[in-house]
MMTF fields as JSON, N, C-alpha, C and O atoms, coordinates in Angstrom:
{
  "mmtfVersion": "1.0.0",
  "mmtfProducer": "UNKNOWN",
  "numBonds": 443,
  "numAtoms": 444,
  "numGroups": 111,
  "numChains": 1,
  "numModels": 1,
  "chainsPerModel": [1],
  "groupsPerChain": [111],
  "chainIdList": ["A"],
  "bondAtomList": [4, 2, 8, 6, 12, 10, 16, 14, 20, 18, 24, 22, 28, 26, 32, 30, 36, 34, 40, 38, 44, 42, 48, 46, 52, 50, 56, 54, 60, 58, 64, 62, 68, 66, 72, 70, 76, 74, 80, 78, 84, 82, 88, 86, 92, 90, 96, 94, 100, 98, 104, 102, 108, 106, 112, 110, 116, 114, 120, 118, 124, 122, 128, 126, 132, 130, 136, 134, 140, 138, 144, 142, 148, 146, 152, 150, 156, 154, 160, 158, 164, 162, 168, 166, 172, 170, 176, 174, 180, 178, 184, 182, 188, 186, 192, 190, 196, 194, 200, 198, 204, 202, 208, 206, 212, 210, 216, 214, 220, 218, 224, 222, 228, 226, 232, 230, 236, 234, 240, 238, 244, 242, 248, 246, 252, 250, 256, 254, 260, 258, 264, 262, 268, 266, 272, 270, 276, 274, 280, 278, 284, 282, 288, 286, 292, 290, 296, 294, 300, 298, 304, 302, 308, 306, 312, 310, 316, 314, 320, 318, 324, 322, 328, 326, 332, 330, 336, 334, 340, 338, 344, 342, 348, 346, 352, 350, 356, 354, 360, 358, 364, 362, 368, 366, 372, 370, 376, 374, 380, 378, 384, 382, 388, 386, 392, 390, 396, 394, 400, 398, 404, 402, 408, 406, 412, 410, 416, 414, 420, 418, 424, 422, 428, 426, 432, 430, 436, 434, 440, 438],
  "bondOrderList": [1, 1, 1, 1, 1, 1, 1, 1, 1, 1, 1, 1, 1, 1, 1, 1, 1, 1, 1, 1, 1, 1, 1, 1, 1, 1, 1, 1, 1, 1, 1, 1, 1, 1, 1, 1, 1, 1, 1, 1, 1, 1, 1, 1, 1, 1, 1, 1, 1, 1, 1, 1, 1, 1, 1, 1, 1, 1, 1, 1, 1, 1, 1, 1, 1, 1, 1, 1, 1, 1, 1, 1, 1, 1, 1, 1, 1, 1, 1, 1, 1, 1, 1, 1, 1, 1, 1, 1, 1, 1, 1, 1, 1, 1, 1, 1, 1, 1, 1, 1, 1, 1, 1, 1, 1, 1, 1, 1, 1, 1],
  "groupList": [{"groupName": "UNK", "atomNameList": ["N", "CA", "C", "O"], "elementList": ["N", "C", "C", "O"], "formalChargeList": [0, 0, 0, 0], "bondAtomList": [1, 0, 2, 1, 3, 2], "bondOrderList": [1, 1, 2], "singleLetterCode": "X", "chemCompType": "L-PEPTIDE LINKING"}],
  "groupTypeList": [0, 0, 0, 0, 0, 0, 0, 0, 0, 0, 0, 0, 0, 0, 0, 0, 0, 0, 0, 0, 0, 0, 0, 0, 0, 0, 0, 0, 0, 0, 0, 0, 0, 0, 0, 0, 0, 0, 0, 0, 0, 0, 0, 0, 0, 0, 0, 0, 0, 0, 0, 0, 0, 0, 0, 0, 0, 0, 0, 0, 0, 0, 0, 0, 0, 0, 0, 0, 0, 0, 0, 0, 0, 0, 0, 0, 0, 0, 0, 0, 0, 0, 0, 0, 0, 0, 0, 0, 0, 0, 0, 0, 0, 0, 0, 0, 0, 0, 0, 0, 0, 0, 0, 0, 0, 0, 0, 0, 0, 0, 0],
  "groupIdList": [1, 2, 3, 4, 5, 6, 7, 8, 9, 10, 11, 12, 13, 14, 15, 16, 17, 18, 19, 20, 21, 22, 23, 24, 25, 26, 27, 28, 29, 30, 31, 32, 33, 34, 35, 36, 37, 38, 39, 40, 41, 42, 43, 44, 45, 46, 47, 48, 49, 50, 51, 52, 53, 54, 55, 56, 57, 58, 59, 60, 61, 62, 63, 64, 65, 66, 67, 68, 69, 70, 71, 72, 73, 74, 75, 76, 77, 78, 79, 80, 81, 82, 83, 84, 85, 86, 87, 88, 89, 90, 91, 92, 93, 94, 95, 96, 97, 98, 99, 100, 101, 102, 103, 104, 105, 106, 107, 108, 109, 110, 111],
  "secStructList": [7, 7, 7, 2, 2, 2, 2, 2, 2, 2, 2, 2, 2, 2, 2, 2, 2, 2, 2, 2, 2, 2, 2, 2, 2, 6, 6, 7, 2, 2, 2, 2, 2, 2, 2, 2, 2, 2, 2, 2, 6, 2, 2, 2, 2, 2, 2, 2, 2, 2, 2, 7, 1, 1, 2, 2, 2, 2, 2, 2, 2, 2, 2, 2, 2, 2, 2, 2, 2, 2, 2, 2, 2, 2, 6, 2, 2, 2, 2, 2, 2, 2, 7, 7, 7, 6, 6, 2, 2, 2, 2, 2, 2, 2, 2, 2, 2, 2, 2, 2, 2, 2, 2, 2, 2, 2, 2, 2, 2, 6, 7],
  "xCoordList": [-32.665, -32.554, -33.982, -34.365, -34.452, -35.758, -35.291, -34.137, -35.784, -36.001, -36.619, -37.468, -36.081, -36.437, -37.436, -38.416, -36.532, -37.543, -39.071, -40.221, -38.432, -39.832, -40.929, -42.025, -40.88, -41.667, -42.192, -43.353, -41.533, -41.855, -42.666, -43.708, -42.342, -43.37, -44.548, -45.543, -44.375, -45.998, -46.256, -47.317, -46.092, -46.952, -47.479, -48.584, -46.844, -46.989, -48.133, -49.05, -48.179, -49.297, -50.374, -51.459, -50.302, -51.842, -52.356, -53.517, -51.345, -51.728, -52.649, -53.781, -51.937, -52.343, -53.897, -54.791, -53.935, -55.3, -56.361, -57.577, -55.754, -56.697, -57.133, -58.168, -55.993, -56.27, -56.923, -57.479, -56.807, -57.466, -59.485, -60.483, -59.392, -61.029, -61.605, -62.648, -60.647, -61.022, -60.968, -61.932, -60.126, -60.386, -61.675, -62.187, -62.137, -63.129, -64.435, -65.295, -64.642, -65.809, -66.073, -67.209, -65.119, -65.279, -65.623, -66.047, -65.383, -65.535, -64.275, -64.3, -63.641, -62.166, -61.455, -60.508, -62.276, -62.225, -60.73, -59.834, -60.681, -59.563, -57.744, -56.715, -58.011, -57.309, -56.63, -55.436, -57.887, -57.493, -57.056, -56.52, -57.184, -56.755, -55.245, -54.517, -55.089, -53.813, -52.957, -51.743, -53.441, -52.614, -52.174, -51.186, -53.752, -53.314, -52.675, -51.945, -52.683, -51.645, -50.061, -49.217, -49.753, -48.626, -47.852, -46.646, -48.896, -48.561, -48.098, -47.076, -49.046, -49.053, -47.645, -46.834, -47.631, -46.719, -45.165, -44.145, -45.399, -43.596, -43.176, -42.183, -44.008, -43.731, -44.325, -44.725, -44.711, -44.85, -43.187, -42.558, -42.73, -41.149, -40.204, -39.189, -40.4, -39.504, -39.569, -38.527, -40.715, -40.669, -40.471, -39.775, -40.938, -40.578, -38.592, -37.969, -37.994, -36.438, -35.72, -34.528, -36.596, -36.025, -35.788, -34.912, -36.602, -36.343, -35.077, -34.568, -34.906, -33.844, -33.007, -32.231, -33.056, -31.837, -30.652, -29.825, -30.425, -28.878, -28.919, -29.915, -27.287, -27.701, -27.823, -28.319, -27.512, -28.35, -29.997, -30.538, -30.572, -32.304, -32.414, -33.456, -31.957, -31.997, -32.471, -33.572, -30.952, -31.157, -31.944, -32.296, -32.305, -33.695, -34.648, -35.319, -35.068, -36.495, -36.278, -37.267, -35.293, -35.414, -35.506, -36.538, -35.058, -35.023, -36.44, -36.674, -37.366, -38.829, -39.437, -40.158, -39.02, -39.845, -39.144, -39.46, -38.447, -37.935, -39.035, -39.739, -39.151, -40.042, -41.09, -41.586, -41.662, -43.312, -43.319, -44.167, -42.427, -42.267, -42.448, -43.322, -41.477, -41.962, -43.242, -43.943, -43.644, -45.052, -46.336, -47.267, -46.017, -47.086, -46.353, -46.775, -45.484, -44.979, -46.037, -47.151, -45.734, -46.661, -48.445, -49.162, -48.911, -50.322, -50.428, -51.535, -49.84, -49.857, -49.677, -50.217, -48.756, -48.864, -50.138, -50.074, -50.808, -51.758, -52.999, -53.639, -53.003, -53.691, -53.654, -54.691, -52.724, -52.165, -52.803, -53.435, -51.993, -52.534, -54.068, -54.421, -54.84, -56.625, -57.299, -58.47, -56.733, -57.652, -56.964, -55.799, -58.302, -57.499, -57.582, -58.7, -56.687, -56.627, -55.839, -54.773, -55.655, -54.764, -53.439, -52.294, -54.082, -52.97, -51.7, -50.708, -52.157, -51.312, -49.89, -49.05, -49.861, -48.554, -47.449, -46.235, -48.137, -47.933, -47.241, -46.018, -48.34, -47.646, -46.839, -46.265, -46.779, -45.382, -43.993, -42.997, -44.083, -43.012, -42.41, -41.383, -43.07, -42.949, -42.522, -41.54, -43.081, -42.751, -41.229, -40.36, -40.872, -39.46, -38.67, -37.752, -38.795, -38.025, -37.806, -36.767, -38.885, -38.858, -38.036, -37.637, -37.814, -37.41, -35.608, -34.677, -35.541, -33.409, -33.423, -32.49, -34.147, -33.703, -33.629, -32.699, -34.56, -34.017, -32.991, -32.669, -32.518, -31.368, -30.175, -29.318, -30.413, -29.129, -28.529, -27.412, -29.859, -30.026, -29.366, -28.502, -30.027, -29.528, -27.925, -27.098, -27.482, -26.132, -25.117, -23.951, -25.572, -24.114, -24.751, -24.024, -25.826, -25.487, -24.591, -23.804, -24.491, -23.983, -22.548, -21.922, -22.231, -20.504, -20.328, -19.203],
  "yCoordList": [-31.263, -32.02, -31.655, -30.561, -32.955, -32.722, -31.776, -31.81, -31.486, -30.623, -31.486, -31.005, -32.782, -33.296, -33.492, -34.218, -32.076, -31.427, -30.931, -31.132, -30.111, -29.488, -30.329, -30.2, -30.969, -32.315, -33.003, -33.384, -33.297, -33.96, -33.175, -33.635, -32.292, -31.513, -30.83, -30.389, -30.757, -30.665, -31.683, -31.614, -32.69, -34.381, -34.269, -34.753, -33.777, -33.755, -33.166, -33.597, -32.029, -30.78, -31.515, -31.397, -32.079, -32.331, -33.533, -33.515, -34.613, -35.366, -34.891, -35.327, -33.833, -32.804, -32.506, -32.511, -32.21, -31.445, -32.397, -32.259, -33.234, -35.092, -35.496, -35.923, -35.198, -35.818, -35.055, -35.394, -33.356, -32.121, -32.491, -32.447, -32.767, -32.957, -34.013, -34.002, -35.164, -36.379, -35.635, -35.755, -35.014, -34.16, -33.462, -33.498, -32.887, -31.874, -32.53, -31.988, -34.239, -35.408, -35.592, -35.981, -35.353, -35.845, -34.574, -34.767, -33.458, -32.178, -31.764, -31.127, -31.855, -31.675, -30.436, -30.525, -29.326, -28.113, -27.496, -27.225, -27.367, -26.69, -27.455, -26.975, -28.466, -29.476, -29.259, -29.102, -29.289, -29.114, -28.195, -28.344, -27.461, -26.129, -25.522, -24.934, -25.921, -25.927, -26.904, -26.724, -27.976, -29.043, -28.896, -29.121, -28.326, -27.544, -26.55, -26.616, -25.316, -24.523, -24.704, -24.025, -25.539, -25.523, -27.087, -27.331, -27.896, -29.046, -28.288, -28.477, -27.579, -27.36, -25.974, -25.84, -24.982, -24.334, -24.686, -23.998, -25.908, -26.727, -26.493, -25.896, -27.005, -26.685, -25.552, -25.668, -24.35, -23.208, -22.506, -21.889, -22.953, -22.137, -22.901, -22.334, -24.172, -24.919, -24.038, -23.411, -23.744, -23.413, -21.9, -21.489, -21.022, -19.604, -19.878, -19.286, -20.61, -20.605, -20.962, -20.794, -21.441, -21.73, -20.375, -20.172, -19.385, -17.863, -16.914, -15.831, -17.548, -16.947, -15.846, -16.142, -14.788, -13.764, -13.866, -12.962, -14.736, -14.734, -16.598, -17.221, -17.027, -18.204, -18.341, -19.41, -17.578, -16.424, -16.658, -17.335, -15.944, -16.307, -17.617, -18.158, -18.015, -19.669, -20.52, -21.067, -20.594, -21.22, -20.673, -21.414, -19.244, -19.239, -19.437, -19.802, -19.158, -19.97, -21.877, -22.599, -22.288, -23.681, -23.674, -24.304, -23.344, -22.845, -23.096, -23.798, -22.211, -21.758, -23.613, -24.542, -23.446, -24.73, -26.16, -27.243, -26.205, -26.924, -26.861, -27.834, -25.516, -25.116, -25.558, -26.272, -25.178, -25.97, -27.312, -27.983, -27.66, -29.654, -29.937, -30.688, -29.242, -29.546, -29.283, -30.139, -28.122, -28.236, -29.178, -29.513, -29.491, -30.265, -31.846, -32.587, -32.286, -33.714, -33.166, -33.689, -32.219, -32.143, -32.216, -32.764, -31.579, -31.964, -33.307, -33.796, -33.61, -35.221, -36.303, -37.408, -35.819, -36.892, -36.41, -37.145, -35.658, -35.348, -36.486, -37.417, -35.959, -36.771, -38.551, -39.179, -38.94, -39.819, -40.7, -41.652, -39.424, -40.109, -39.919, -40.216, -39.231, -38.903, -39.858, -40.202, -40.191, -40.889, -41.856, -42.179, -42.664, -44.018, -43.361, -43.414, -42.882, -42.467, -43.341, -43.04, -44.741, -45.149, -44.527, -44.975, -42.98, -42.39, -41.679, -41.144, -41.901, -40.953, -41.133, -40.325, -42.923, -42.869, -42.819, -42.62, -43.018, -42.891, -41.963, -42.048, -40.26, -39.322, -38.695, -37.621, -39.382, -39.358, -39.689, -38.966, -40.578, -41.535, -40.737, -41.109, -39.957, -38.755, -37.46, -37.021, -36.753, -35.855, -36.395, -35.65, -37.149, -37.392, -37.519, -36.704, -38.175, -38.05, -36.243, -35.616, -35.81, -34.857, -33.71, -32.668, -33.853, -33.133, -33.614, -32.816, -34.947, -35.167, -34.583, -33.804, -34.718, -34.004, -32.44, -31.831, -31.796, -30.598, -30.091, -28.908, -31.096, -30.719, -31.375, -31.727, -31.44, -32.463, -30.952, -30.494, -30.592, -29.411, -27.926, -27.149, -27.88, -26.453, -27.06, -26.485, -28.028, -28.479, -28.399, -28.127, -28.659, -28.24, -26.848, -26.266, -26.343, -25.073, -24.26, -23.547, -24.166, -23.684, -23.526, -22.889, -24.961, -25.185, -24.023, -23.663],
  "zCoordList": [20.957, 21.638, 22.897, 23.313, 23.199, 23.939, 25.94, 26.367, 26.283, 27.29, 28.597, 29.348, 28.742, 30.23, 31.013, 31.184, 31.692, 33.103, 32.499, 32.889, 31.241, 31.154, 30.533, 31.079, 29.748, 29.714, 30.597, 30.447, 31.621, 32.956, 33.873, 34.34, 34.083, 34.868, 34.026, 34.601, 32.494, 32.009, 32.058, 32.677, 31.865, 31.849, 33.749, 33.99, 34.721, 35.729, 35.84, 36.539, 35.095, 35.499, 34.972, 35.541, 34.219, 33.377, 34.495, 34.905, 34.962, 35.915, 37.074, 37.281, 37.882, 38.996, 38.827, 39.673, 37.279, 37.074, 37.116, 36.988, 37.291, 36.987, 38.445, 38.957, 38.836, 40.533, 41.359, 42.404, 40.582, 42.035, 41.475, 42.193, 40.216, 40.062, 40.737, 41.39, 40.475, 41.984, 43.298, 44.054, 43.587, 44.489, 44.79, 45.909, 43.868, 44.063, 44.341, 45.035, 43.544, 43.359, 44.941, 45.214, 46.12, 46.965, 48.084, 49.224, 47.573, 48.313, 48.72, 49.773, 48.431, 49.335, 48.321, 47.539, 48.66, 47.352, 47.789, 46.989, 48.965, 49.626, 49.317, 48.841, 49.733, 49.362, 48.166, 47.911, 47.318, 45.801, 45.108, 44.01, 45.51, 45.268, 45.407, 44.607, 46.785, 46.93, 46.526, 46.621, 46.062, 45.432, 43.551, 42.851, 43.333, 41.985, 41.757, 40.768, 42.515, 42.347, 42.713, 42.129, 43.587, 43.485, 42.779, 42.741, 42.317, 41.744, 40.114, 39.455, 39.881, 38.127, 38.221, 37.304, 39.65, 39.461, 39.353, 39.31, 39.33, 39.085, 37.4, 36.985, 36.772, 35.247, 35.065, 33.906, 35.496, 35.068, 35.17, 34.31, 36.839, 36.651, 35.92, 35.515, 35.679, 34.777, 33.745, 33.554, 32.836, 31.755, 31.739, 30.811, 32.565, 32.597, 32.522, 31.641, 33.323, 33.101, 31.788, 31.532, 31.076, 29.49, 28.947, 28.106, 29.446, 29.14, 30.124, 29.836, 31.001, 32.129, 31.57, 30.662, 31.934, 31.046, 32.004, 31.881, 32.878, 33.012, 33.96, 34.33, 34.091, 34.604, 36.21, 36.565, 37.094, 37.932, 38.147, 39.022, 37.156, 37.039, 36.664, 37.034, 36.292, 35.55, 36.613, 36.688, 37.896, 38.736, 39.82, 40.737, 39.8, 40.53, 40.572, 41.537, 39.067, 38.733, 38.804, 38.68, 38.951, 39.121, 40.349, 40.579, 41.314, 42.738, 43.517, 44.5, 42.667, 43.34, 42.497, 42.859, 41.888, 40.925, 41.829, 41.337, 42.796, 43.549, 44.649, 44.917, 45.341, 46.527, 46.481, 47.353, 45.359, 44.496, 44.625, 45.211, 44.105, 44.68, 45.864, 46.298, 46.592, 48.191, 48.546, 49.086, 48.284, 48.819, 48.53, 49.262, 47.125, 47.06, 47.019, 46.131, 47.763, 48.488, 49.505, 49.549, 50.244, 51.404, 51.254, 52.091, 50.082, 50.011, 49.232, 49.005, 49.023, 48.187, 49.15, 49.094, 50.159, 51.116, 52.581, 53.566, 52.61, 53.434, 52.536, 53.024, 51.07, 50.331, 50.917, 51.131, 51.038, 51.235, 52.994, 53.452, 53.359, 54.844, 55.66, 56.802, 54.413, 54.934, 53.845, 54.007, 52.988, 51.835, 51.285, 51.517, 49.97, 49.919, 48.261, 47.748, 47.6, 45.965, 45.632, 46.169, 44.758, 44.164, 43.69, 43.747, 43.042, 42.065, 42.774, 42.279, 44.31, 45.145, 44.703, 44.309, 44.954, 45.076, 43.553, 43.6, 42.476, 41.028, 41.353, 41.465, 41.688, 41.383, 42.547, 42.369, 43.808, 44.606, 43.862, 43.889, 43.378, 42.933, 41.209, 40.64, 40.834, 39.818, 40.164, 39.565, 41.03, 41.811, 42.267, 41.815, 42.798, 43.532, 42.159, 42.066, 41.324, 39.841, 39.68, 39.884, 39.338, 39.078, 40.251, 39.729, 41.597, 42.444, 42.07, 41.96, 41.95, 41.475, 40.238, 40.04, 39.419, 38.057, 38.234, 37.705, 38.942, 39.072, 40.117, 40.228, 40.862, 41.652, 41.638, 42.449, 40.292, 39.424, 38.34, 38.1, 37.941, 36.942, 37.899, 37.492, 39.124, 39.802, 39.974, 39.267, 40.738, 41.135, 40.135, 40.422, 38.793, 37.595, 36.984, 36.179, 37.232, 36.81, 37.763, 37.14, 39.167, 39.452, 39.95, 40.798, 38.428, 38.689, 37.498, 37.148]
}
C-alpha cells in the first residue's frame, strides 16, 4: 500500500528545493534558507515517523511535521506578499493538502 503522506511530503520537499533556488537567484538567501529548512523538514519528520518506536512517538513526529508545515506556511506567505513568484500559490495549495492529511492521521492515531 502506498504511503500517501510520505510520497506527498517528499515531492513537496523537492519543489521547495527548486523554489528556494529561485529565491537565491534574486539574492534572498535568508528567506531561501528558512523556507528550505522548514519545507524539507516536513518530509524528514514524516519519514522518521515511519520507524517510530511507539504510537506516541509516531504522533509526536507527525506533530513536529505539522509544526514545520505551519512555519513553511509563514515563509511562503512572506514570499507571496513581497515577491511575484507564480508557483507560490501552487506550493501553498500543496502544503495545505499535506496539513489536512497530517491532521487526519494525527486525529485517527490518537483514537
